NUDOLO-192395 format. One line per 3 residues: number of its first residue (from 1); for each residue x, y, z of C-alpha. Coordinates in nm, 4 decimals. Layout:
// NUDOLO-192395
NUM) X Y Z; ...
//
This chain:
// NUDOLO-192395
1) 0.0000 0.0000 0.0000; 0.1378 0.3327 -0.1013; 0.1795 0.6240 0.1399
4) -0.1008 0.8116 -0.0353; -0.3366 0.5161 0.0016; -0.2472 0.4853 0.3692
7) -0.3267 0.8543 0.4225; -0.6618 0.8173 0.2468; -0.7493 0.5109 0.4586
10) -0.6598 0.7021 0.7744; -0.8940 0.9867 0.6770; -1.1748 0.7430 0.6016
13) -1.1350 0.5846 0.9464; -1.1450 0.9269 1.1101; -1.4658 1.0193 0.9257
16) -1.6231 0.6859 1.0224; -1.5285 0.7461 1.3847; -1.6864 1.0926 1.3801
19) -2.0066 0.9523 1.2288; -2.0220 0.6906 1.5011; -1.9812 0.9549 1.7717
22) -2.2619 1.1654 1.6196; -2.4887 0.8607 1.6091; -2.4162 0.7842 1.9744
25) -2.4992 1.1425 2.0723; -2.8278 1.1303 1.8798; -2.9245 0.8001 2.0424
28) -2.8403 0.9401 2.3856; -3.0443 1.2566 2.3229; -3.3370 1.0506 2.1982
31) -3.3293 0.8374 2.5098; -3.3373 1.1467 2.7303; -3.6347 1.2864 2.5392
34) -3.8253 0.9607 2.5736; -3.7568 0.9491 2.9477; -3.8693 1.3104 2.9852
37) -4.1892 1.2461 2.7931; -4.2616 0.9386 2.9994; -4.2096 1.1340 3.3198
40) -4.4431 1.4101 3.2035; -4.7076 1.1532 3.1103; -4.6881 0.9872 3.4512
43) -4.6967 1.3189 3.6361; -4.9760 1.4953 3.4460; -5.2761 1.2892 3.5712
46) -5.1819 1.3674 3.9315; -5.1663 1.7434 3.8836; -5.4520 1.9023 4.0760
49) -5.6613 2.1838 3.9277; -5.5497 2.4338 4.1917; -5.1882 2.3771 4.0932
52) -5.2289 2.5271 3.7450; -5.0291 2.8342 3.6668; -5.3226 3.0530 3.5634
55) -5.1257 3.1701 3.2576; -5.3382 3.1459 2.9416; -5.1932 3.0040 2.6248
58) -5.1266 3.2791 2.3715; -5.2507 3.2013 2.0246; -5.0399 3.2755 1.7211
61) -5.1835 3.5714 1.5303; -5.3646 3.4879 1.2101; -5.1394 3.7437 1.0421
64) -4.8569 3.9587 1.1600; -4.6015 3.6918 1.2517; -4.3517 3.7761 0.9835
67) -4.0397 3.5883 1.0775; -3.9083 3.3264 1.3113; -3.7575 3.6074 1.5174
70) -4.1048 3.7118 1.6245; -4.1774 3.4741 1.9119; -4.5114 3.4820 2.0901
73) -4.5035 3.3524 2.4464; -4.7589 3.3263 2.7217; -4.7625 3.6080 2.9742
76) -4.9776 3.6748 3.2843; -5.3149 3.8248 3.1888; -5.3175 4.0706 3.4828
79) -5.6948 4.0987 3.5312; -5.7876 4.1376 3.1656; -6.1503 4.1295 3.0489
82) -6.2780 3.7993 2.9173; -6.1696 3.7221 2.5632; -5.8291 3.8956 2.5809
85) -5.4749 3.7720 2.6253; -5.1486 3.9409 2.7157; -4.8621 3.8180 2.4998
88) -4.4885 3.8770 2.4964; -4.3022 3.9539 2.1766; -3.9331 3.9596 2.1021
91) -3.7518 4.2927 2.0899; -3.7113 4.2559 1.7147; -4.0880 4.2236 1.6644
94) -4.1282 4.5983 1.7195; -3.9507 4.6425 1.3844; -4.1771 4.4012 1.1994
97) -4.5095 4.4677 1.0306; -4.6573 4.6983 0.7697; -4.6707 5.0054 0.9974
100) -4.3029 5.0356 1.0876; -4.1987 5.4007 1.0909; -3.8597 5.4650 0.9307
103) -3.7175 5.8155 0.9077; -3.4227 6.0207 1.0292; -3.5156 5.9608 1.3907
106) -3.5912 5.5894 1.3652; -3.3484 5.3607 1.1781; -3.4279 5.0204 1.0326
109) -3.2158 4.7092 0.9793; -3.2240 4.6204 0.6048; -3.1587 4.2529 0.6849
112) -3.4959 4.2070 0.8591; -3.7494 4.1811 0.5738; -3.7967 3.8754 0.3571
115) -3.8477 3.9827 -0.0015; -3.9441 3.8272 -0.3330; -3.8365 3.9113 -0.6863
118) -4.0712 4.1518 -0.8633; -3.9555 4.0235 -1.2018; -4.0453 3.6643 -1.1149
121) -4.3838 3.7493 -0.9630; -4.5148 4.0443 -1.1657; -4.8054 4.0426 -1.4089
124) -4.8027 4.1809 -1.7651; -4.9650 4.5082 -1.6526; -4.6400 4.6914 -1.5759
127) -4.2622 4.6852 -1.6108; -3.9720 4.6413 -1.3705; -3.6258 4.7926 -1.4004
130) -3.4252 4.4718 -1.3630; -3.4390 4.1102 -1.2504; -3.3019 4.1648 -0.8997
133) -3.5429 4.4282 -0.7695; -3.7485 4.2882 -0.4813; -4.0218 4.3785 -0.2303
136) -4.1963 4.2030 0.0542; -4.4443 3.9353 -0.0487; -4.7518 4.1145 0.0912
139) -4.6519 4.4306 -0.0939; -4.5924 4.2223 -0.4079; -4.9450 4.0803 -0.4038
142) -5.0977 4.4248 -0.3539; -4.8743 4.5779 -0.6237; -4.9963 4.3266 -0.8826
145) -5.3621 4.3979 -0.8031; -5.3023 4.7741 -0.8120; -5.1210 4.7714 -1.1457
148) -5.3640 4.5214 -1.3021; -5.6603 4.7435 -1.2178; -5.4740 5.0552 -1.3328
151) -5.4003 4.8941 -1.6704; -5.7602 4.7749 -1.7041; -5.8913 5.1234 -1.6246
154) -5.6528 5.3282 -1.8404; -5.5091 5.0871 -2.0949; -5.1578 5.1876 -1.9904
157) -4.8914 4.9275 -1.9155; -4.5862 5.1543 -1.9126; -4.5500 5.2027 -1.5366
160) -4.1983 5.0926 -1.4454; -4.0985 4.9890 -1.0925; -3.7488 5.1279 -1.0495
163) -3.6816 5.0782 -0.6770; -3.7897 4.8361 -0.4076; -3.5929 4.6840 -0.1199
166) -3.2547 4.8458 -0.0779; -2.9480 4.7364 0.1181; -2.7502 4.9623 0.3478
169) -2.4614 4.9792 0.1006; -2.6988 5.0652 -0.1850; -2.8255 5.3592 0.0174
172) -2.4694 5.4695 0.0957; -2.3877 5.4793 -0.2751; -2.7047 5.6673 -0.3666
175) -2.6610 5.9226 -0.0905; -2.2926 5.9862 -0.1605; -2.3595 6.0138 -0.5349
178) -2.6368 6.2676 -0.4728; -2.4073 6.4730 -0.2515; -2.1303 6.4621 -0.5112
181) -2.3482 6.5492 -0.8108; -2.6275 6.7668 -0.6705; -2.5006 6.8886 -0.3361
184) -2.5639 6.8189 0.0300; -2.8887 7.0189 0.0441; -3.0451 6.8203 -0.2395
187) -2.9348 6.4880 -0.0895; -3.0841 6.5765 0.2477; -3.4093 6.6926 0.0904
190) -3.4724 6.3850 -0.1248; -3.2653 6.0987 0.0131; -3.2731 5.9244 0.3490
193) -2.9519 5.8589 0.5346; -2.8201 5.5027 0.5089; -2.9944 5.2914 0.7709
196) -3.2910 5.5310 0.7737; -3.4432 5.4601 0.4327; -3.7999 5.3410 0.3737
199) -3.6568 5.1150 0.1067; -3.4838 4.9070 0.3755; -3.8278 4.7744 0.4766
202) -3.9144 4.6091 0.1454; -4.2510 4.7874 0.1671; -4.1638 5.0834 -0.0570
205) -4.1740 5.1070 -0.4357; -4.0683 5.3900 -0.6664; -4.2728 5.4306 -0.9851
208) -4.1516 5.5610 -1.3185; -4.2766 5.5314 -1.6770; -4.0877 5.3772 -1.9657
211) -4.1409 5.4150 -2.3385; -4.0516 5.0790 -2.4864; -4.0436 5.2212 -2.8418
214) -3.7650 5.4743 -2.7858; -3.6202 5.3408 -2.4610; -3.6738 5.6545 -2.2520
217) -3.8075 5.7164 -1.9046; -4.0797 5.9732 -1.8524; -4.0975 5.9991 -1.4733
220) -4.4096 5.9538 -1.2634; -4.5860 6.2728 -1.1577; -4.9285 6.1216 -1.0974
223) -5.0983 6.3505 -1.3493; -5.3267 6.2709 -1.6407; -5.4101 5.9028 -1.6753
226) -5.1679 5.8236 -1.3926; -5.3816 6.0199 -1.1485; -5.6003 5.7085 -1.1230
229) -5.3116 5.5133 -0.9716; -5.2539 5.7826 -0.7090; -5.6214 5.8328 -0.6269
232) -5.6927 5.4622 -0.5878; -5.3651 5.3514 -0.4286; -5.5276 5.3290 -0.0846
235) -5.7644 5.0557 -0.2081; -5.4607 4.8295 -0.2398; -5.2995 4.9370 0.0869
238) -5.0545 5.1902 -0.0608; -4.9948 5.5516 0.0394; -4.7927 5.8285 -0.1187
241) -4.5331 5.8314 0.1558; -4.4007 6.1867 0.1144; -4.7042 6.3993 0.0288
244) -4.7136 6.7730 -0.0366; -4.7201 7.0041 0.2654; -4.5830 6.7313 0.4912
247) -4.2081 6.7640 0.4328; -4.1626 6.9468 0.7635; -4.2899 6.6297 0.9322
250) -4.1468 6.3546 0.7113; -3.8114 6.5266 0.6583; -3.8280 6.4468 0.2847
253) -3.9569 6.6727 0.0073; -4.2658 6.5741 -0.1900; -4.2065 6.2631 -0.4014
256) -4.4899 6.1844 -0.6406; -4.3298 5.8527 -0.7334; -4.2615 5.6996 -0.3898
259) -4.5317 5.4689 -0.2540; -4.5370 5.2689 0.0658; -4.7461 4.9633 0.1492
262) -4.9190 4.9886 0.4888; -5.2233 4.7704 0.4216; -5.5906 4.8231 0.5002
265) -5.7579 4.9917 0.6753; -5.4527 5.2081 0.7477; -5.4122 5.3421 0.3942
268) -5.7834 5.4362 0.3932; -5.7621 5.6244 0.7247; -5.4443 5.8075 0.6274
271) -5.5960 5.9198 0.2980; -5.9311 6.0328 0.4350; -5.7728 6.2105 0.7328
274) -5.4812 6.3528 0.5297; -5.2192 6.2010 0.7591; -4.8618 6.1077 0.6784
277) -4.7199 5.7991 0.8476; -4.5542 5.9981 1.1270; -4.8877 6.1608 1.2128
280) -5.0772 5.8326 1.1906; -4.8411 5.6454 1.4225; -4.8665 5.9333 1.6714
283) -5.2473 5.9408 1.6466; -5.2745 5.5675 1.7187; -5.1091 5.6241 2.0559
286) -5.4238 5.8154 2.1486; -5.6149 5.4867 2.1217; -5.4557 5.2524 2.3796
289) -5.6092 4.9178 2.4701; -5.7342 5.0603 2.7989; -5.8879 5.3652 2.6288
292) -6.1135 5.4408 2.3340; -6.0366 5.2176 2.0371; -6.0447 5.3450 1.6802
295) -6.3220 5.2053 1.4594; -6.3528 5.2317 1.0826; -6.4885 5.0444 0.7817
298) -6.3798 5.0150 0.4196; -6.4265 4.7775 0.1282; -6.6976 4.5784 0.3019
301) -6.5067 4.5135 0.6247; -6.5101 4.6700 0.9690; -6.1964 4.7292 1.1733
304) -6.1064 4.7980 1.5333; -5.7625 4.9414 1.6110; -5.5682 5.0182 1.9252
307) -5.2131 5.0732 2.0474; -5.0080 4.8711 2.2980; -4.6682 4.9599 2.4446
310) -4.3865 4.7074 2.4142; -4.4252 4.5752 2.7675; -4.8023 4.5164 2.7599
313) -4.9373 4.3709 2.4352; -5.3035 4.2683 2.4560; -5.4732 4.0737 2.1759
316) -5.8064 3.8978 2.1199; -5.8054 3.5392 2.2439; -5.9681 3.4164 1.9220
319) -5.6598 3.5136 1.7188; -5.8567 3.7222 1.4686; -5.6178 4.0142 1.4432
322) -5.3197 4.1676 1.2667; -5.0260 4.3002 1.4658; -4.7537 4.5396 1.3565
325) -4.4716 4.7024 1.5420; -4.4276 5.0750 1.4846; -4.0448 5.0571 1.5039
328) -4.0605 5.3143 1.7844; -4.2193 5.2119 2.1113; -4.5008 4.9611 2.0618
331) -4.7567 4.7829 1.8496; -5.0731 4.8517 1.6554; -5.3335 4.5760 1.6765
334) -5.5961 4.5605 1.4051; -5.9039 4.3457 1.4542; -6.0807 4.2625 1.1297
337) -6.4527 4.1885 1.1083; -6.7310 4.2085 0.8522; -6.9877 4.4798 0.8055
//
């Protein structure tokens, strides 16, 4: 046997030994689990009713659990009315949901959202800039419905999605390029600082128009036939994130092309009450669980909304609710019913 063959045989023996050790560990762990289960089975019938913990089991929300990082655990109910539960969410959960507020005061981690390719999921009613642009799946579904109805109403299929989810480094490059080419004032007026961009959420989309015949972009000002898309955006859960006369609140000048998915009924309330996202998040704090809830109805459904701080999140026991962090200090719970 050559030296090379001996070395190969030695390595094979070492791998076999490691596999055997792993198998022994798995068998040992399985035995422990079986013993633990047997012990629990034998103990449970003897547990008296007055020995129960009194902690209700928290149900997983029907919607709103967006990632494995959002854990929902049981928590003492602390004299809640019948039909309500207090749940505990992870710290990260405050930065999950369709109502997260991202601006110069409140940063957002671009690695949090799970996104899907617009190119691979879009319909024939609109265009997309490239094959790598992505948004969150719930925003993707709403975007298709919005653009399909726009095309059916106007006959136009030239809307071009030119921006969706954006990484931190992408935002760095955009911001630095804007400073270099157009100046610091322009960059601050129209671009968010890296780590503070709406595009980090995967819920934002920038619209443009594209003439396939001559290969030119025409911008998206929301005028003419495109006014339909702006006027009806709320029906699909979208808002114009940086509206006119709100730049002193949002910190960004009016952008006719930048839309943000917040879902229903939030887009409806913000439109009818002329609220930007900063104002809406602040207004919801005036409707805590222990106070007067906010009620509204749109598109054949009724909604009940209220705010909970991070340390006391109360939800319906039947699980019929949506939950979103606000990326600031708490959660907005939305209960959905029928009219």
